[in-house]
ZAFI-790163 format. One record per residue (C-alpha): z, x, y. Coordinates in nm, 4 decimals. Layout:
BEGIN
<rec <Z X Y>>
...
***
This chain:
BEGIN
<rec <-14.1451 2.8546 -2.3325>>
<rec <-14.0494 3.1280 -2.5833>>
<rec <-14.0798 3.4754 -2.4616>>
<rec <-14.2464 3.7054 -2.7009>>
<rec <-14.0147 3.9993 -2.8216>>
<rec <-14.1459 4.3468 -2.7774>>
<rec <-14.1044 4.5704 -3.0965>>
<rec <-13.7977 4.7489 -2.9692>>
<rec <-13.6063 4.4251 -2.9119>>
<rec <-13.7338 4.2305 -3.2065>>
<rec <-13.4842 4.3928 -3.4506>>
<rec <-13.2013 4.2985 -3.2080>>
<rec <-13.3241 3.9397 -3.2092>>
<rec <-13.3154 3.9518 -3.5832>>
<rec <-12.9432 4.0571 -3.5928>>
<rec <-12.8552 3.8025 -3.3248>>
<rec <-13.0267 3.5194 -3.5003>>
<rec <-12.8057 3.5890 -3.8154>>
<rec <-12.5137 3.4613 -3.5919>>
<rec <-12.7020 3.1872 -3.3922>>
<rec <-12.6614 3.4063 -3.0829>>
<rec <-13.0064 3.3014 -2.9316>>
<rec <-13.1214 3.1365 -2.6027>>
<rec <-13.3192 2.8253 -2.5311>>
<rec <-13.5679 3.0445 -2.3453>>
<rec <-13.6645 3.2520 -2.6401>>
<rec <-13.6645 2.9779 -2.8969>>
<rec <-13.8233 2.6798 -2.7224>>
<rec <-14.1735 2.5712 -2.8257>>
<rec <-14.4044 2.2923 -2.7071>>
<rec <-14.5414 2.2136 -3.0752>>
<rec <-14.3733 2.2405 -3.4042>>
<rec <-14.6725 2.4423 -3.5389>>
<rec <-14.5762 2.7199 -3.3075>>
<rec <-14.2160 2.7510 -3.4423>>
<rec <-14.1830 3.0683 -3.6485>>
<rec <-14.0455 3.0735 -4.0034>>
<rec <-13.7113 3.2081 -3.9013>>
<rec <-13.5605 3.1833 -4.2475>>
<rec <-13.8386 3.3887 -4.3893>>
<rec <-13.8050 3.6431 -4.1040>>
<rec <-13.4365 3.6604 -4.1797>>
<rec <-13.4932 3.7802 -4.5355>>
<rec <-13.4703 4.1699 -4.4646>>
<rec <-13.1541 4.1006 -4.2666>>
<rec <-13.0052 3.8936 -4.5557>>
<rec <-13.0801 4.1953 -4.7970>>
<rec <-12.9483 4.4492 -4.5521>>
<rec <-12.6202 4.2639 -4.4918>>
<rec <-12.5821 4.2204 -4.8684>>
<rec <-12.6185 4.5949 -4.9152>>
<rec <-12.3711 4.6639 -4.6368>>
<rec <-12.1163 4.4191 -4.7870>>
<rec <-12.1551 4.5892 -5.1277>>
<rec <-12.0868 4.9325 -4.9793>>
<rec <-11.7895 4.8182 -4.8024>>
<rec <-11.6354 4.6455 -5.1169>>
<rec <-11.7182 4.9680 -5.3250>>
<rec <-11.5411 5.1775 -5.0569>>
<rec <-11.2497 4.9438 -5.0639>>
<rec <-11.2466 4.9517 -5.4579>>
<rec <-11.2844 4.5582 -5.4422>>
<rec <-11.4802 4.3436 -5.6696>>
<rec <-11.8316 4.3321 -5.5479>>
<rec <-12.1969 4.2296 -5.6494>>
<rec <-12.2354 4.1327 -6.0262>>
<rec <-12.5816 4.1903 -6.1234>>
<rec <-12.6091 3.8652 -6.3455>>
<rec <-12.4259 3.6322 -6.1023>>
<rec <-12.5971 3.7985 -5.7906>>
<rec <-12.9631 3.7546 -5.9434>>
<rec <-12.8813 3.4100 -6.0419>>
<rec <-12.7828 3.3285 -5.6779>>
<rec <-13.0897 3.4978 -5.5299>>
<rec <-13.3049 3.3267 -5.7876>>
<rec <-13.1814 2.9915 -5.6784>>
<rec <-13.2650 3.0858 -5.3243>>
<rec <-13.6147 3.1678 -5.4258>>
<rec <-13.6407 2.8508 -5.6442>>
<rec <-13.5304 2.6331 -5.3397>>
<rec <-13.8068 2.7630 -5.1208>>
<rec <-14.0947 2.7466 -5.3535>>
<rec <-14.1778 2.3827 -5.2699>>
<rec <-14.2339 2.4995 -4.9071>>
<rec <-14.5336 2.7179 -5.0375>>
<rec <-14.7347 2.3907 -5.0764>>
<rec <-14.5954 2.1877 -4.7889>>
<rec <-14.3393 2.1899 -4.5111>>
<rec <-13.9836 2.0860 -4.5876>>
<rec <-13.9332 1.7011 -4.6091>>
<rec <-13.6800 1.7244 -4.3538>>
<rec <-13.9343 1.8336 -4.0915>>
<rec <-14.2136 1.6172 -4.2192>>
<rec <-14.0014 1.2993 -4.2157>>
<rec <-13.8712 1.3920 -3.8709>>
<rec <-14.2300 1.4323 -3.7422>>
<rec <-14.3392 1.1008 -3.8931>>
<rec <-14.0462 0.9121 -3.7074>>
<rec <-14.1238 1.0892 -3.3885>>
<rec <-14.4790 1.0120 -3.3861>>
<rec <-14.4485 0.6322 -3.4665>>
<rec <-14.1027 0.5260 -3.3436>>
<rec <-13.9685 0.7453 -3.0774>>
<rec <-13.8037 0.5541 -2.7786>>
<rec <-13.7550 0.8381 -2.5420>>
<rec <-13.9194 1.1949 -2.5037>>
<rec <-13.6695 1.4552 -2.3901>>
<rec <-13.8437 1.7550 -2.2516>>
<rec <-13.9029 2.0266 -2.5072>>
<rec <-13.8328 2.3129 -2.2644>>
<rec <-13.5151 2.1831 -2.1262>>
<rec <-13.1915 2.3825 -2.2038>>
<rec <-13.0167 2.0350 -2.2187>>
<rec <-13.2381 1.9248 -2.4872>>
<rec <-13.1868 2.2559 -2.6762>>
<rec <-12.8084 2.2272 -2.6716>>
<rec <-12.8005 1.8665 -2.7445>>
<rec <-13.0134 1.9441 -3.0506>>
<rec <-12.7759 2.2248 -3.1512>>
<rec <-12.4812 1.9764 -3.1460>>
<rec <-12.6874 1.6973 -3.3083>>
<rec <-12.8107 1.9037 -3.5978>>
<rec <-12.4664 2.0427 -3.6683>>
<rec <-12.3093 1.6944 -3.6521>>
<rec <-12.5845 1.5594 -3.8866>>
<rec <-12.5260 1.8590 -4.1151>>
<rec <-12.1599 1.7750 -4.1485>>
<rec <-12.2353 1.4411 -4.2740>>
<rec <-12.5172 1.5550 -4.5055>>
<rec <-12.2671 1.8029 -4.6508>>
<rec <-11.9825 1.5568 -4.6752>>
<rec <-12.1987 1.3049 -4.8587>>
<rec <-12.3198 1.5731 -5.0711>>
<rec <-11.9771 1.6082 -5.2164>>
<rec <-11.8706 1.2525 -5.2102>>
<rec <-12.1860 1.0785 -5.3597>>
<rec <-12.2591 1.1893 -5.7021>>
<rec <-12.6304 1.1706 -5.6923>>
<rec <-12.6235 1.3967 -5.3756>>
<rec <-12.3754 1.6235 -5.5614>>
<rec <-12.6195 1.6655 -5.8402>>
<rec <-12.8409 1.8504 -5.5966>>
<rec <-12.5667 2.0378 -5.3996>>
<rec <-12.3481 2.1526 -5.6898>>
<rec <-12.5988 2.4472 -5.7543>>
<rec <-12.4534 2.6176 -5.4318>>
<rec <-12.0969 2.5998 -5.5673>>
<rec <-12.1777 2.7123 -5.9174>>
<rec <-12.1107 3.0718 -5.8600>>
<rec <-11.7712 3.2110 -5.9529>>
<rec <-11.8125 3.4946 -5.7136>>
<rec <-11.7857 3.4679 -5.3301>>
<rec <-12.0320 3.7115 -5.1548>>
<rec <-12.3301 3.6994 -4.9377>>
<rec <-12.5656 3.6551 -5.2545>>
<rec <-12.3643 3.3166 -5.3057>>
<rec <-12.5079 3.1937 -4.9644>>
<rec <-12.8597 3.2377 -5.1079>>
<rec <-12.7739 2.9962 -5.4136>>
<rec <-12.9407 2.6979 -5.2619>>
<rec <-13.0428 2.3673 -5.4168>>
<rec <-13.4186 2.2915 -5.4655>>
<rec <-13.3413 1.9160 -5.4568>>
<rec <-13.1165 1.9037 -5.1531>>
<rec <-13.3952 1.8401 -4.8948>>
<rec <-13.5089 1.5182 -5.0822>>
<rec <-13.2043 1.3321 -4.9613>>
<rec <-13.0747 1.5257 -4.6577>>
<rec <-13.3750 1.4222 -4.4407>>
<rec <-13.2369 1.0706 -4.3847>>
<rec <-12.9367 1.1984 -4.1891>>
<rec <-13.1465 1.3735 -3.9178>>
<rec <-13.3902 1.0727 -3.8544>>
<rec <-13.1936 0.9194 -3.5614>>
<rec <-13.2529 1.2507 -3.3628>>
<rec <-13.6267 1.1883 -3.4058>>
<rec <-13.6161 0.8928 -3.1798>>
<rec <-13.5557 1.1164 -2.8707>>
<rec <-13.5769 1.4949 -2.9578>>
<rec <-13.9170 1.6687 -3.0142>>
<rec <-13.9878 1.8019 -3.3564>>
<rec <-14.0406 2.1484 -3.2250>>
<rec <-13.6702 2.1757 -3.1057>>
<rec <-13.5379 2.0222 -3.4357>>
<rec <-13.7455 2.2625 -3.6319>>
<rec <-13.5813 2.5645 -3.4585>>
<rec <-13.2288 2.4324 -3.4994>>
<rec <-13.2602 2.3097 -3.8624>>
<rec <-13.3495 2.6791 -3.9492>>
<rec <-13.0838 2.8532 -3.7413>>
<rec <-12.8139 2.6143 -3.8823>>
<rec <-12.9022 2.7354 -4.2213>>
<rec <-12.9263 3.1056 -4.1260>>
<rec <-12.5801 3.1017 -3.9611>>
<rec <-12.4138 2.9944 -4.2732>>
<rec <-12.5408 3.3156 -4.4564>>
<rec <-12.2743 3.5540 -4.3149>>
<rec <-11.9753 3.3316 -4.3745>>
<rec <-12.0076 3.3682 -4.7573>>
<rec <-11.7986 3.6729 -4.7759>>
<rec <-11.4507 3.7937 -4.8514>>
<rec <-11.4822 4.1179 -4.6443>>
<rec <-11.4251 3.9380 -4.3109>>
<rec <-11.0675 3.8151 -4.2454>>
<rec <-10.9298 3.5862 -3.9771>>
<rec <-11.1183 3.5785 -3.6567>>
<rec <-10.8338 3.4667 -3.4327>>
<rec <-10.9215 3.2038 -3.1504>>
<rec <-11.2738 3.1562 -3.2874>>
<rec <-11.1285 2.9976 -3.5931>>
<rec <-11.0586 2.6970 -3.3840>>
<rec <-11.4061 2.6123 -3.2927>>
<rec <-11.6710 2.7783 -3.5293>>
<rec <-11.7177 2.7854 -3.8927>>
<rec <-11.5939 3.1283 -4.0234>>
<rec <-11.5719 3.3122 -4.3664>>
<rec <-11.2016 3.2064 -4.3889>>
<rec <-11.2862 2.8380 -4.3507>>
<rec <-11.5795 2.8617 -4.5910>>
<rec <-11.3899 3.0425 -4.8583>>
<rec <-11.1624 2.7298 -4.8679>>
<rec <-11.4842 2.5037 -4.9030>>
<rec <-11.6040 2.7158 -5.2008>>
<rec <-11.2624 2.6933 -5.3696>>
<rec <-11.1632 2.4878 -5.6688>>
<rec <-10.7908 2.5088 -5.5955>>
<rec <-10.6551 2.1621 -5.5311>>
<rec <-10.6109 2.2134 -5.1721>>
<rec <-10.9724 2.3342 -5.1230>>
<rec <-11.1473 2.0181 -5.2765>>
<rec <-11.3626 1.8258 -5.0277>>
<rec <-11.2522 2.0306 -4.7221>>
<rec <-11.4326 2.2182 -4.4478>>
<rec <-11.7883 2.0707 -4.4465>>
<rec <-11.8889 2.2263 -4.0948>>
<rec <-12.2128 2.4223 -4.0724>>
<rec <-12.1814 2.6215 -3.7506>>
<rec <-11.8738 2.4448 -3.5972>>
<rec <-11.5504 2.3492 -3.7529>>
<rec <-11.4783 2.0916 -3.5028>>
<rec <-11.6216 1.8095 -3.6990>>
<rec <-11.3625 1.8754 -3.9813>>
<rec <-11.0927 1.8745 -3.7316>>
<rec <-11.2001 1.5535 -3.5859>>
<rec <-11.2687 1.3623 -3.9056>>
<rec <-10.9638 1.4881 -4.1081>>
<rec <-11.1342 1.7131 -4.3627>>
<rec <-11.0092 2.0544 -4.2389>>
<rec <-10.7805 2.2778 -4.4471>>
<rec <-10.6941 2.6438 -4.3503>>
<rec <-10.6963 2.9183 -4.5933>>
<rec <-10.3537 2.9660 -4.7604>>
<rec <-10.3228 3.0593 -5.1362>>
<rec <-10.5724 3.2823 -5.3046>>
<rec <-10.8990 3.0939 -5.3521>>
<rec <-11.0509 3.0648 -5.7011>>
<rec <-11.4323 3.0036 -5.6689>>
<rec <-11.6846 2.7879 -5.8391>>
<rec <-11.7064 2.4401 -5.9967>>
<rec <-11.4023 2.2531 -6.1211>>
<rec <-11.5728 2.2608 -6.4740>>
<rec <-11.7655 2.5992 -6.4707>>
<rec <-12.1086 2.5762 -6.6326>>
<rec <-12.1121 2.9281 -6.7858>>
<rec <-12.4799 3.0042 -6.7644>>
<rec <-12.7229 3.2068 -6.5455>>
<rec <-13.0244 2.9974 -6.6476>>
<rec <-13.1793 2.9006 -6.3106>>
<rec <-13.3023 2.5509 -6.4325>>
<rec <-12.9784 2.4727 -6.5828>>
<rec <-12.7972 2.5773 -6.2551>>
<rec <-13.0242 2.3463 -6.0519>>
<rec <-13.0266 2.0346 -6.2767>>
<rec <-12.7465 2.0169 -6.5241>>
<rec <-12.5469 1.7626 -6.3278>>
<rec <-12.8444 1.5143 -6.3419>>
<rec <-12.8202 1.5278 -6.7132>>
<rec <-12.4423 1.4432 -6.6855>>
<rec <-12.5118 1.1474 -6.4668>>
<rec <-12.7802 1.0170 -6.6989>>
<rec <-12.5359 1.0230 -6.9990>>
<rec <-12.2511 0.8881 -6.7983>>
<rec <-12.4673 0.5961 -6.6620>>
<rec <-12.5671 0.4846 -7.0011>>
<rec <-12.2174 0.5316 -7.1470>>
<rec <-12.0417 0.3311 -6.8599>>
<rec <-12.0411 -0.0623 -6.9095>>
<rec <-12.1295 -0.3048 -6.6412>>
<rec <-12.4137 -0.2935 -6.3696>>
<rec <-12.1407 -0.2359 -6.0912>>
<rec <-11.9864 0.0487 -6.2771>>
<rec <-12.3349 0.2048 -6.3462>>
<rec <-12.4205 0.1993 -5.9937>>
<rec <-12.0843 0.3503 -5.8981>>
<rec <-12.1623 0.6425 -6.1352>>
<rec <-12.4531 0.7129 -5.9099>>
<rec <-12.3119 0.6401 -5.5596>>
<rec <-11.9444 0.7185 -5.5757>>
<rec <-11.7773 1.0550 -5.6078>>
<rec <-11.8302 1.2974 -5.9075>>
<rec <-11.4751 1.2483 -6.0331>>
<rec <-11.4956 0.8602 -6.0278>>
<rec <-11.4512 0.6475 -6.3377>>
<rec <-11.3812 0.2795 -6.3940>>
<rec <-11.0449 0.1933 -6.2408>>
<rec <-11.0201 0.5086 -6.0272>>
<rec <-11.0380 0.5592 -5.6496>>
<rec <-11.3890 0.6290 -5.5119>>
<rec <-11.3400 1.0175 -5.5268>>
<rec <-11.1547 1.0174 -5.8251>>
<rec <-10.7819 1.1236 -5.9147>>
<rec <-10.6692 1.4681 -5.7724>>
<rec <-10.4286 1.4991 -6.0733>>
<rec <-10.7130 1.4972 -6.3125>>
<rec <-10.8486 1.8267 -6.1713>>
<rec <-10.8157 2.1196 -6.4019>>
<rec <-10.5062 2.3282 -6.3245>>
<rec <-10.5751 2.6626 -6.1356>>
<rec <-10.3512 2.9440 -6.2606>>
<rec <-10.5130 3.2394 -6.0933>>
<rec <-10.5777 3.3884 -6.4348>>
<rec <-10.9220 3.2295 -6.4821>>
<rec <-11.1757 3.4547 -6.6489>>
<rec <-11.5280 3.4783 -6.5014>>
<rec <-11.8240 3.4111 -6.7198>>
<rec <-11.9545 3.7520 -6.7726>>
<rec <-12.1437 3.8375 -7.0935>>
<rec <-12.1439 4.2039 -7.1646>>
<rec <-12.4842 4.3461 -7.0901>>
<rec <-12.5807 4.7190 -7.1210>>
<rec <-12.6416 4.9119 -6.8176>>
<rec <-12.9856 4.9863 -6.9288>>
<rec <-13.0649 4.6027 -6.9563>>
<rec <-12.9084 4.5423 -6.6140>>
<rec <-13.1350 4.7994 -6.4776>>
<rec <-13.4306 4.6469 -6.6470>>
<rec <-13.3506 4.2894 -6.5171>>
<rec <-13.2962 4.4296 -6.1562>>
<rec <-13.6305 4.6252 -6.1799>>
<rec <-13.8348 4.3200 -6.2731>>
<rec <-13.6371 4.1076 -6.0180>>
<rec <-13.7276 4.3396 -5.7292>>
<rec <-14.0863 4.3211 -5.8342>>
<rec <-14.0735 3.9311 -5.8352>>
<rec <-13.9111 3.9397 -5.4794>>
<rec <-14.1960 4.1512 -5.3554>>
<rec <-14.4593 3.8945 -5.4979>>
<rec <-14.2650 3.6178 -5.3610>>
<rec <-14.2487 3.7612 -5.0129>>
<rec <-14.6343 3.8189 -5.0327>>
<rec <-14.6874 3.4664 -5.1409>>
<rec <-14.5090 3.3402 -4.8139>>
<rec <-14.7010 3.6041 -4.6043>>
<rec <-15.0491 3.4993 -4.7434>>
<rec <-14.9916 3.1214 -4.8125>>
<rec <-15.2155 3.0250 -4.5154>>
<rec <-15.5138 3.1924 -4.6775>>
<rec <-15.4444 3.1220 -5.0435>>
<rec <-15.5791 2.8196 -5.2207>>
<rec <-15.3380 2.5451 -5.3614>>
<rec <-15.4408 2.6593 -5.7138>>
<rec <-15.3445 3.0105 -5.6650>>
<rec <-15.0178 2.9181 -5.4991>>
<rec <-14.9291 2.7093 -5.8025>>
<rec <-15.0176 2.9809 -6.0423>>
<rec <-14.7957 3.2087 -5.8349>>
<rec <-14.5070 2.9631 -5.8448>>
<rec <-14.5520 2.9229 -6.2182>>
<rec <-14.5163 3.2942 -6.2590>>
<rec <-14.2119 3.3331 -6.0348>>
<rec <-14.0344 3.0450 -6.2230>>
<rec <-14.1368 3.2200 -6.5530>>
<rec <-13.9853 3.5520 -6.4391>>
<rec <-13.6628 3.3882 -6.2971>>
<rec <-13.6107 3.2118 -6.6226>>
<rec <-13.6599 3.5303 -6.8295>>
<rec <-13.4073 3.7208 -6.6253>>
<rec <-13.1684 3.4220 -6.6674>>
<rec <-13.2170 3.4591 -7.0394>>
<rec <-13.1501 3.8236 -7.0357>>
<rec <-12.8162 3.7674 -6.8343>>
<rec <-12.7123 3.4970 -7.0845>>
<rec <-12.8262 3.7234 -7.3816>>
<rec <-13.0422 3.4301 -7.5286>>
<rec <-13.2420 3.5195 -7.8313>>
<rec <-13.5384 3.3367 -7.6821>>
<rec <-13.6058 3.6068 -7.4303>>
<rec <-13.7698 3.8219 -7.7062>>
<rec <-14.0437 3.5667 -7.7125>>
<rec <-14.0389 3.4733 -7.3375>>
<rec <-14.0802 3.8348 -7.2113>>
<rec <-14.3917 3.9029 -7.4001>>
<rec <-14.5655 3.5872 -7.2755>>
<rec <-14.4331 3.6634 -6.9067>>
<rec <-14.5933 4.0118 -6.9179>>
<rec <-14.9243 3.8693 -7.0564>>
<rec <-14.9325 3.6204 -6.7696>>
<rec <-14.8631 3.8980 -6.5193>>
<rec <-15.1510 4.1014 -6.6534>>
<rec <-15.3952 3.8214 -6.6589>>
<rec <-15.3004 3.6744 -6.3240>>
<rec <-15.2999 4.0249 -6.1539>>
<rec <-15.6218 4.1308 -6.2984>>
<rec <-15.7887 3.8072 -6.1786>>
<rec <-15.6508 3.8657 -5.8344>>
<rec <-15.4079 3.5680 -5.8297>>
<rec <-15.0915 3.7937 -5.7921>>
<rec <-15.0520 4.0072 -5.4959>>
<rec <-14.8039 4.2881 -5.5100>>
<rec <-14.6192 4.4236 -5.1892>>
<rec <-14.8388 4.7419 -5.1910>>
<rec <-15.1512 4.8626 -5.3863>>
<rec <-14.9411 5.1749 -5.4929>>
<rec <-14.7452 4.9477 -5.7157>>
<rec <-15.0448 4.8279 -5.9166>>
<rec <-15.0604 5.0924 -6.1853>>
<rec <-14.6998 5.1350 -6.2335>>
<rec <-14.6387 4.7498 -6.2570>>
<rec <-14.9121 4.7127 -6.5089>>
<rec <-14.7869 5.0017 -6.7309>>
<rec <-14.4252 4.8611 -6.6969>>
<rec <-14.5517 4.5188 -6.8057>>
<rec <-14.7512 4.6829 -7.1215>>
<rec <-14.4353 4.8730 -7.2126>>
<rec <-14.2095 4.5723 -7.1770>>
<rec <-14.4446 4.3660 -7.3908>>
<rec <-14.4537 4.6224 -7.6638>>
<rec <-14.0710 4.6603 -7.6489>>
<rec <-13.9961 4.2904 -7.6911>>
<rec <-14.2674 4.2243 -7.9578>>
<rec <-14.1179 4.5180 -8.1557>>
<rec <-13.7762 4.3747 -8.0967>>
<rec <-13.8964 4.0364 -8.2274>>
<rec <-14.0806 4.1710 -8.5282>>
<rec <-13.7726 4.3800 -8.6275>>
<rec <-13.5524 4.0732 -8.5850>>
<rec <-13.7757 3.8651 -8.8055>>
<rec <-13.7901 4.1453 -9.0700>>
<rec <-13.4090 4.1704 -9.0763>>
<rec <-13.3904 3.7766 -9.1053>>
<rec <-13.6110 3.7688 -9.4037>>
<rec <-13.3986 4.0578 -9.5816>>
<rec <-13.0964 3.8458 -9.5229>>
<rec <-13.2402 3.5533 -9.7084>>
<rec <-13.3376 3.7607 -9.9944>>
***
């Protein structure tokens, strides 16, 4: 049975859980409803570690957090969690269904043996989820969002896919035949939380630990687009699976991060869904039923006459002189985007804290506003002209939803400043739009 933490030790538990340094005694529960939302509890630690990493990079005069890329990564993390506002993750839901209807053995929920077996089972299943997500095109369409950043820092860890859970659940179902859902629900969260801290360049080689656990060095390779990095180091918490199944590669030459074909955008929807459009176009352009199915179920680099995972020699050459997608944005506009982003993070946090008492309609309205704001910030980072129309609409939605009580801010103190800022923002963009229309008419004359 889980032992409640007293206030003085809860922060220590929060730090330990970032590294999976927890015990069966403090994280075992009889029913899945009792399992805390550890990922949500970890949010302050995510942000704290991100700030520390940024300060360390600044002190070392190393490249650090770019506002446009960082906000896009965190936006993707928020995006990926929004479906859980309305229902629990499909991974856990499907697992519970199989457990309730088809289990063949019931291992004790409070046994350390069950806890450790689940730790290994979840990590083993994750290895295969992750590997298939790179080697099966339809699964890569979901997972590629996580690899789309050309930076590699702790914000990159938050760049998660909203679609990933809709296929990954299949890989965990065999465990549901014997392991209680409450134990699974603990480890599926901690397996994800652990992978946050390995997305950094500030931590070097960890010596003997490199042989057993997944480390920043190993995961830097996984995020690289250098030829030696492709389809390597799929492990979650442990690196032993890669060593066993031949997918391990040590870090050697300087890693260049991102997709082999960069998408050059900060639009959160395009980051999430662009590869589906590529599959759709390729599917119809490829002749033959067998080839069309191969477009879906073989690797992203496959084509007629090629091996299942494509030809390595067709990968774009890496010179080390690659230029990051980084549209110039005035400091004032970066500050503007950051201010509105911090406000939406507060609203998002309140949504999760209050979702048990909010109606589904209110939750849907909150989700719509969050997505509208993330899209607007993406437009600003991309310098899209459509932001002049989108921002006034977003501000009107905020004022209406907030006045009707649909949006809850982190603190009542923020009510007046937030409304004033939205009014000023609306006026600024409307003036900007009118000015652009007038200039456009003058050019035509």
